[in-house]
N, C-alpha and C positions, 0 to 999 in steps of 0.2 A: 504494500500500500504506500502511497506517496507520503511525502514528508508532512502533509497536513495533519497526520495522525501520529505524532511521535510516541515512542514507547514511554511508559511510566515506570517500568521496572528494568533493572539491569539483568543480564542473562546468567549471572553467576550466583544468584540467591538460591539457597537450598530449598526454599519453598516455592520457587517459580517454575522450575523446569521439569518437575516430575510428571510422569504420565499417570494421571489420577484414575483410579479404578472404581468399580461399582460399590455401592453401599452394602456391606455385609458385616458380620461379626468380625471383630479384630482378632489377631492371633492371641493365643493364650499367654497370660503372664502370671507371675506369682502374685500373692495377695497384696504386695505393695505397689503393683502396677508396672513393674519392670520385667523385662525378659532376662532371666538369670544367665543365659548363655551369651547374650549379645548386649553388653552395656551400651547406654546411649552415647553416641560419639559426640565430639565437640563440633558445633556448627562451623562450616568453612565458608568464607566469603569469596574464595577464589577457587579456580579449578584445582582439584587435588592432584598430588603426585601419584604416579602409578602404584598400584598395590596388588599383591597376590592373595589378599584375604578372600575367603570364599564369600559368595553373595549372601546377603542377609534378607530374609523374607520381609516384605513390607506389608502392613495391614491394608486390606481393601477398604476403600472409602467411597464417598459419593462422587458421582460424575454427573455432568449435565445430561448425558444421554442415558444414565442409569444402568450402564453395562456392568458386568461383574466378572472379575478375574483376579489373579494374584500377580503382583509385580515384584521383581527382584532387582536389587541394586547393591552396589558396594557400600560398606558401612561408612565410607568416607564421603558419601553424598556426591559421587561423581555425577555432574549434570548431564542429562540427556540433551540431544541437539534441540536447540530452542526453535519454536515455531517461527517461520519466516514472517508471519503476520504480527504487526504491532497494533492491530485494529481494535481489540476488544474494548478497552476502557474508554478511550477518547471517541472512537467511532460510534459507540452506542449513545454517548451523550446522556447517560442516565445518572441522575444523582438522587438519592433518596432524601426525602424531606423529613424523615422521622426515623430516629435511631433507637434501637432497642435499649442501648445504654441509657438514653434519656428517660426511658420508661421507668427506670429504677431510681430516678432522681429523688432525693429526699427520703429514701427508705432507711429504716433504722439499721445502723451498722451491726452486722452479725458478728458473733464471736467476741473477741476482745479478751482482755486480761480478766482473770477471776481471782486476782491476788488481793482484792479489796477486803476490808473487814466487814463484819456484820453490822457494826455501828455506822458504817458508810451508807448502808441500805436504809437504816433508821433516819439518818440525816437527809437522804434523798426524799423520803416520804414527807418529812416536815417541810423541806424546801418547796416541794410541789404544792403543798397547802398554802404556802406564802406567795404564790405567784402573783406578780403585779405590785407587791409592796416591798420596796427595796429595804426599808428599815427592818421589817420582819426577817427578811433574808439575812441581813447582817447579824441579827440577833441569833438566828439558828446557827450560823457559821461560828460565831463567838462561843456559843454553848457547846459545840462539838469540837472546838479547836484542839483541846487537849486529848480528845478521844480518838481522833482520826490518825491513821498510820501513814503519814507522809504523802508523797506524790501519788502512790498507788490508789489511795482512797479518793484523792482529789481528781485524779484522771478518770476514775469511775464516775464520779459526780458529773464531770464535764461531759463525758460520753452519753450518759443517760439523760441529762438535761437537753443535750442536742437531739436525742431520739424523740424527745417530747416537744421539740421546737421552742424550747425555752432559752433562746440565744442570749437574751439580755441577762437572765439569771446566770447563765454560763460564764459570761464576761465578768460579772460581779464576783462569782466564785473564783475565777482565775485570778483576778486582781487581789482578792483576799489571800489566796494561797501563796502567790508568788511574792507578795510583800512580806510574808512571814518565813519564807524559805530562804536559807542562807547559802545553800549549795548551788553553784552555777549549773551543774549537770541536771539537778532536779528541776531547777527553774526552766531550763531548756526543754525538758520533757513536758512540763505544764504548758509552755508556749506552743509546742508542736501539737499537743492535744486540742487546745482551744482553736488553733488555726484550722485544724482538720474539721472540727465541729462547725465552725463558721463557714468553711468551704462547702461542706455538705448541705448547709442550709441556704447557700447562695449569697451569703453576706460577705462578698469578696472584699469590699472596701474596708470593713472592720477587720477581716483577716489580715489584710495588708498592713493596717495600722498596728495591730498587735505584733506582727513580724518586725516592722521597722522599730518599734519601741524596744522589743527584745534585743535586736542587733545593737541599737544605740546604748543599751544598758549592759551589754557584754555577755548576755546568756543566749542570744539568738543566732549566733554565727555557727550553727551546727548543720550537718547534712540532714538531720531529721526536720528541723524547722524549715529549711529550704524546700525539702521534699513535700512537706505539708502545704506550703504556699503554692508550689507547682501543682499539687493535686487540687487545691482550692480553685486555681485558675482553670484547671482541666474540667472540673465539674460544672463550671459556668461556660464552657466552650471557648475560653479565651486562650487560644493556642499560641498566638504571638507573645502574649504576656508571659505565659508559662515558659516559653523558650528563652525570653529575655532574663527571667529569674534564673534559669539553668545556666546561661552564659555568665551571669553575675556570680553565681555560686562557684563556677570553675575559676573565674578571675580572682576570687577571694582565697583560693588555695584549697578549697574543699573538694574531695573526690566523691562523685555521685555513687550511690549504691543501686541495687536492683530496684528498690522501691522508687527511687528518683526516676530511673529510666521508664519504669512501668507507668508512672504518673504522666511523664512527658508524652509517651505514645498514646495514652488515654486522652490527653489534651488534643492530639491530632484527630482522634476519632470523634470527639465531641465538638471540636471546633471546625470540622469540615475540611481539614487539610488533606491534600492529596497523598497518595500512598508513597510517593517518592520521598516526601519529607519524613514520614514515619519510618521508612526504610533506612534513611540516613541515620536516624536516631538508633535504630536497631543495630546498624553496622557499628556505630560508636560503642554501644553496649557490649557487643561481642568482642571488639578490639580491646576493651578494658577487662576482659576475662569473665564477664558475667554470662551465665547460661539462662536462657529464657525459661519462665515457668508458666503456669496456667494463666496467670493474670496478664503476662506479656502477650500470649496468644489471643486471649479474649480481647485485649485492647487493639491488637492488629486486625482482628476480625471486625471490630467496630469501625476501623478506618475503611475496610473493604465495604462495609455496609453503607457508609456515606458516599463512597465513590462508585457503587454498583459493580464492584470487581468480583464477579462470581467465581471465575476460574482461580483467581489468586486466593480467594477465601478457601476454596476447596483444597488447594495446595497447602495452605497453612494448616488446615484441619488434618490433612494427611501427615504433615511433618510433626504436628503435635502428637498424634497417635503413635507414630514411629518412635518418638523419643520417650514413650512411656508415660506421657502426661495425660491423665484421664480428663476428658471434658466434663464440665458441670452444666447445670441448667442454664447459666448465662452464656456458656459457649454455644450450646444448641440454639438458644433463643436468638443470639446474634447471627449465627449461621442461617437460621430460618429467615431472618430479616433480609439478609443479602439475597437469598433465593426468592423470597416473596416480592421484594422490590424490583427484581429483574425479571419477574414473570416465570421463573423456573419452578412451577408449582408441583410438577410430578416429583422433582427432586425434594421439594419441601415435604411432601407426604412421606417420601422414603426416609428423610431425616427423622420425622416424628416416629416412624416405625422403629428406627434404630434406638431412639431414646428409651423405648420400652424394653429392648433387649439389654440395655445398660442399667436398668432399674432407675432411670431418671424420669420421673413422672411429669408430663406436661403441666404447666400451670396456666394462669389466666393470661400471662404475657405470651406464652407459646401460642395459645389459641387465637388471641386477638391479632397476633402478627400474621398467622396463616389466613385467618378470616379476611384481613385487610388485603393480603396478596390475592386471594381468590376473587374478591370484589374488584380489585384493580384489573385482573385478567379476564373479567367477564364471566367467571365461573361461579355465578351467584347461587346456584343450587347447592354446590359443594360448600360454599360459605355458610349458607343456612343450615346445612347438615352438620357442620362443625359446631354451630351454636347449640344444636340439639344434643350432640355428643358431649359437649362441655357441661351442659346442664345434667345430663344423665350420669356423668362422672362425678357430680357433686361439686364441680368447680364453680365458684361464685363469679359471675360476670363482673368485671371491673368497669370503670367509667369508659375506658377506651373500647372495650368490647361492646358496650351498649351503644356508643356513638357510631361504631362501625356497623352495627346491626341496623340501626335506624337509617343510616346513610344508604345501606343496600335497599331496604324497603322503599325509601324515598326515591332512589334512582329508578326503581322499577315502577314507580307510580302507585305502589301499594300503601297509600297514605294512612289508611285506617290501622294497618299493622304497624306502621312507623310510629303513629301516635300512641298505640298500645305499648310499644317498647319504651316510649318516654314515660308513660304511667308506671310501668314496672320498674323502670330506673329510679323514679322518684320514690316509689314504695320501698325500695331497698336502701334508701338513704342518700342517693346521688341526686343533687339538684341539677337542673338543666344549666349547662355552661355555654360559653361562646361556641365551642365545637359542636354541641348539640344543635344550636340554632343555625349555625353555618350549614350543617348537613341538611337540615329541613329547608332552609332558604334555597339552597342549590337544587334539591330534589323537586320542590314545588315549581321553582323557576324553569327547570328543564322541561317540565310538563306543561308549561304555559299557564300555570295557576297564579296569575299575577295578583289577584285579589287576596289569595292566601299568603303570598309573599309579603304584601303590605301589612296584613293582619299580624303575621308572625313578628315582623320587625317592630311593630307597635307594642306587642306583648313583651318583646325582649326589653324594650325601654321601660315598660311598666315594672317588670321584675328586676330592673336595675342590673341587667347583665351587660357589661360594657362591650360595645362592638369593637372589633379589632380591624386590622388592615384587610384581612381575608373577608370579613363581613361586608365591608364596603365594596371591595373589588367584585365579590359575588353579586351583590345587588346591582352594581353598575353594569356588569356583564349581562345579567338577566334582562335588565331593561333595554340595553342596546340590542341584544339579539331579538327582543320582542318588538323592536321599533319604537319603544317608549322613550324617546330622546329627552323629553322634558323631565321625566322622572330620573333618568340617568344624570341629567345636569344637576337636579336638586340633590341627589345622593352625593355627587362629587363635591358640591358646595358645602354640604354638611360634613363630609369627610375633612375638607380643608378647615372648617370651623372648629372641629374637634382637635385640631393641632397634630393630627397624625401625619407622619412623613411617608411619602410614597417611596417604594423601592422598585427594584427591577421586576419583581414578580407582579406587583400592582400594575405597572405600566404594560408588562407583557400580556396580562389578562385583558386589559382594555384594548390593546392593539389586536389581540387575537379575536376579540368580539367584533371589532370593526372589520377585520379581515373576513370573518365568516359572513358578513353582510356584503363582501366584495369591495369594500372601500379601501383600495390599496393606497391611493394618494393620501387619504386622511391618516392612514396608519403610518406612512412614511413621514408625515408631518409630526406626528407624536414621537417618532423615533428621533427626530432632531431635537424635540423638547427634552427627551431623556438626557441626551448627551449635553445639552445646554445647562441642565441642572446638575451635571456631574455624576449622573447615574449611568453606569456602564451597561449597555444592552448585552444580553447573553444570546447564545445560539438559538434558544427557543424563540426569542423575540423575532429574530431574522427569519426563522423557519416559517412563522405564521404569515409574514408578508409575502415571502416567496411562494408559499402554497396558495395564497389568495389570488395570484396572477391568473387572469383569464376567467375569473368567476364573478367579476363585478357586473352590476347592472350598467346600462348605458347612461349613467349619470355621474356627475362630479360637481365640485364646487364651481360656482359661477365666476368667481374671481380666480386669479392666478395664484396657486399655492405658494410660490416663491415670494411674490409680492406680499401676500398675506402674512407670510412668516416674518418678513422684514417689518411689516407694519405693527405687529404685536410682539416685538422682541422683548418687551418688558411685561407682557401679560401672560396669563396662563393659557397655553394653546389648547389644553384639553377642554376648557370652558368654551373657547372660541369654536373648536370643532363641534362640540355638542350643541351649542346654540345655533350653528348653521344647519345642523341636522334637524334640530327641533323646529326651526323656522321654515324648513323645506326650501331653503335657498340653494336649490340645485338646478342644473341645466344639463341638457344633452351634450355630451362631449364625445370626442373621437376616441374610440378604443384602439387597441392594437399597438401602434408605434409609441403612443404617449405612455401607455402602461408599461411597455417593455423598457423604455428609457428610465422610468421610475424604478423598476426592479433592478436594472443594471446599476443604478445608483446605490441601491441597497447592497449589491455585491461589492461595489467599490468601497463602501464603508466597512464591510466585513474585513476586507483586505487591509484597510488603513488601521483598524483597531485590532488586527491580528486575532479575530474571532475564529476559532477552529470549527470547521463544519463537522457534523456527525452524519450518521446514516439517514437521519430524518431530513437533514439539509439536502442530501443527494436525492432522496425520494421526492422532496418538494420540487427540486429543479426538474426532475423527470416528469412529475405531474404537470408542472407548468409547460413543459415541452408538448405534452399530449393535448394541451388546450390551445396551442398555437394554431392559427388558421393556415399558415404556410410553413413549408420546410425551412425557408430562409429565416423566419422568426425563431424557430426552434434551434437553428444553428447558432444564433447569437447567444442563447441561453446555454447551449452545450459548450460553447467556447469558455464560458465562465466556469463550468464544471471542470474543464481541463485545468484551469488555474488552481482549483481547489484540490483536485485529486486526479492525476493522469490515468490511473488504473481504471477507475469508475468511468471516466470519460472514454477511454479506449474501448471498453466493453460496450457501453451504450452506443457510441458512434459506430463501432464495428458491426454490431447486430443491426443497427438501423440501416446501414449501407448494404447489408447482405453478406458480409464476409464471415460466413459460418465457421469454416475450418480454421482460418487464420486467427480467429478471435476466441473460439470456444474454449481453448485451453486456459486463456486468461479469465474467461467468464467463470469457469469451474473454480479457479483459484479465488476469485472474488466471492463466489457463492460459499466457499469454505469459510471465509471470514464473516460473511453475513450470518451464517448458521450459528455463529457464536453469540449473536445478539439474542435478546429475549424474543419470544415468539411473535408478539405483535409488531415489533420493530422490523423483524426479518420479513414477515408477510407483507408489511407495508412497502418494503423495498421491491419485492417481487411484483407486487401489484402495480407499482409506479412504472417499473421497467416494462412490464407487459402492456400496460395501457398505452405507453408511448409507441411501442412497436405496432400495436394493433391500429392506433390512430393514423399512423403513416403507412398503412398497408402491408406491414411486415408480419402477416398473420401466421405464417409458418414458423417464423422466428419466435413470435409470441408463444406459440404452442410448445416450442422446444424449451423455452424458459419455464412455462407452467409445469411441464412434465418433470423437469429437473427439480422444481420446487416440491412437486408431489413426492418424488423419490426421496427427497430430504425431509419430508414430513413438515414442511413449512406451514401448511394448512392442516388442521385436524380433520379427521374423518372425511377426506376428500371424496373417495368413491368406493363403492362395492359393485358387484354385478347387478344389484337391484336398485341402488340409490346413489345419486350424485349430490353432494352437499356443497353449495357455493357460498354459504353465508359469510365467509371471511374473505371472499375474493372481490376484486374490483371488476368493473364491467368488461374490460379487455381480457383479463385473466379468466373470468367466468366463461366468456364466449369461446375462448381458445380451449378451455377445459371441456366444454360441452362437445365440441368436435372430437376431441381425443377420446372422451368416454363413449361416444356413439360409435367411433371406430372400433373401440374395444368390444362393444356389443355386437358389431358386425362380425368380428372374428369368432365370437361365440356361436353366432348363427351359422356362419359358413363352415365351422368345424362340426356341425351337425348336433350341437347341444341345444337343449331347450332353455328358453329364458325364464326367469322367475315370473310368477303369476302377475305381479304388478311392478312396474318400474316408476321411480320417482326422481324428480329433480327439485331440490330445495333451494330457494333463493334467500332464505333467512328473513322473510318478511311475513308478518301475520300477528296473531294475538299474543304470541310469546316473544315477539321481537322487541328490541330496544329502539328500533327505528320509528321515529314519529313522522306521520305523513306518508306521502307516496314513496315508492321505492324505485329508483332509477334502474337498479340491477334487475328487478323483476320485469320492468318494461323492456329492457334490452334482451333478456332471455326469451320473453314472449315473442318479440319481433323476430329473433333468430330462428326459433322453432317454427314459427308460422311461415317464415321465408323459405325454409327448406321443405315445407309440406309435411312436417312430422305429425304423428297422431297424438302428441302430448297436449293435454288440456289442463286448465286450472282446476284444482280440486275444490269441490263445494265446501268442504270442511276447513280448508286452509288456503287462503288466497295467495299465499307465497309458495305453494307447492304445485308442480306440474306432474301429472300422472298419465299413465297409459298401460293397458293390459299387455303383458309380455307377448302373446301371440299376435296382437295387432302390430306391435313394433317389429316383430320378426317378419311379418308380411310386408311391411313398408321397406325394410332393409333389403328384401329380396327383389324389390323393384329395380330395374336395370340401372337407373340413373342415381340412385341413392348414394352408393359409395363415392361417386364422383363429387356429389354435393358436400360430402364430409371431409374431403381432402382439401387442406388449406394451401394456398400459394401466396408468394410474396409479390407485391407490386414493383418493388425495387430490387434489381439484380446486381450482382457484383460487377463493377466496372471492368472494362477490358484493358486494364493496365498490365505492364509486365509482371507485376507482383501477383495479379489476380486473374490473369488470362486463362490459367489452367484450372480455375476454381470450378468444382462440380457440386451440384446438389445431390445428396444421397437420400434414400428413403428415410423418412422420419422415424426414429426408434420409438415404438410404443410399448407400454408395459403389458403385453399380452401373455 
């Protein structure tokens, strides 16, 4: 793949290059979790020197494909040849917005020292009863002063007060204890404890103040105090601050320990840092002689969760197992989050199966993570099934689970059930929060229930649930998509009045809403507004605008957008755009060239800002090409694709020009990389490429791509002898697939076999579909089947299903001209150049 998608990992990491195997039980170990015959080797950062040691069996683990076998390698971790592709992380462009590690924020710290005295527990109970009265707290501490056994008892009090969110009392207790302690070492222990407590509770400014005071007074310059502050920053997701503290620590002459490194890697995970940064910290840890433990691996997995690095996460999990480090519930939950965020739901279910074999029982975080993944992947029935399984197992739904559940019902338009979930949630002690309302607003909005949206927002205010950035972006998006521009304007003005600050996600949501209305120029105007305010657009923002090309109505602003932009340089352009939309100040404009110039300007900005494209970008460009009225227009867009990624350009352009043999090897290599994406991203790319080929008459080439996608299982349940399922396909892909499937039916008939009693073609539209309104795919397939004189008709019980009795189809196929109707041909042939003059078209391979 071209340089537009640079690697995020080096090729010598022990966790990067292993060939990961299927999820099975790991090899047997002794009761302490280690193999007695093969001690865990030291991790090597560089290619190892040759060794004659016998190969050591490696435990089988999860793979994206779910295959199962055993792997062998040398105990020195000799790396296998790395994949030539560097596509996975950057090409997918997926970043999770919700980390499992954050789901445990604020949880009581487990374990801890048990060296405190019984009197310390008595003191704790009395302190709790004095909550909110500083004088009574002081009195209790004075009363127990002579009875408490030094820092162990005070550390116990600090930890338990933190578990009860009594941070103010914890600070008072710390100040009392440290003022009476004369030993510097013990004072340092107390400081580390209270910094840890404040960090867990998100009181980062107070934690920093305690640390600075401890350093200035001579008892805080310890590795433990520094590590505690790093951990505090980590828990608040402040990665840069944590790294700055780490650098200061080293400059002060202190050597970090394993706890320090683990906290620093944890900061990368919670702060959204890329894996390269965490990898560098991991390297430094190894170079200083520290071996990773379970916490290290859990923290590295959290970084993978934030970056959508599924394969890297699996390699880490495999490495962890090989080193004899047993995973715990947090390991599995974080791994599930990586799988669920990336759409690898089959692997997620395999992981849950393995948990049972390890006697690690799924908890509410486990279920809510997988339920969210199922919902995101459109596997709503499985999501609801997991909720039932969760209840059957006696696992109490938490707030996240309830919010996920009502979001599913709301997205399906099953609002009565969604509201029942809200009632059940409140009956179990969870009040509706902003997440609850956001899910309901989004669900009702997608179903066009605007009256209910307004009612819910009013109720939200009545119940004094503060709206957040997502609330307003959801409302504005709902109103824009519904053409309710005045309401969108009012919501935006209210958002400004509340003092909330727009971010890249907020702008991207508004731009996406305008793009879905086909308003490309308006969207580009807001893109300028973002950069003017210092907000860096991301690849998602650009993808929306590119994908909107060719979908706009024949309308635009009556005035020139550039002049308008100059005129309102000091005003809010969002309000300007909304007000023009609300006033209907639109006029007929010339499409085509003007819109292409606008999109080409978007490409130029991506290059200037060094925004890396992902597979969604490439799909958007291909989709835009398929909406061009002429091949010349499409060529302009494809030229931009070449600047982004020459491999994708070469494959798309080559197939478009009919160079099958000369380009197909490169196409297969590209498809290998696309297959590493999550299912929805991969299918979107195949759909976009096929649509472009079909649009410009390369129908046989489109069919070749579709069959390759079917072979690679890009689309689920594509076909059987009796049914063709098209619901995940685009119009071009579906039509090419219909021809291939009917040719397959032909082969069955001509081989003398009987067809099934009933044949079906499903377009994915009907009473169970998420598609609202008419279905373009259904219309395209209906026209295709009618045009070839097929006997398929719309089923009376399902308007998205075409059916025909098997014998009737067989009779139609035996008609003399039917096979010729099913064979696809290309309108554009290979040019007669020296390189292609010997090019020949061979029979299309079909999976008969």
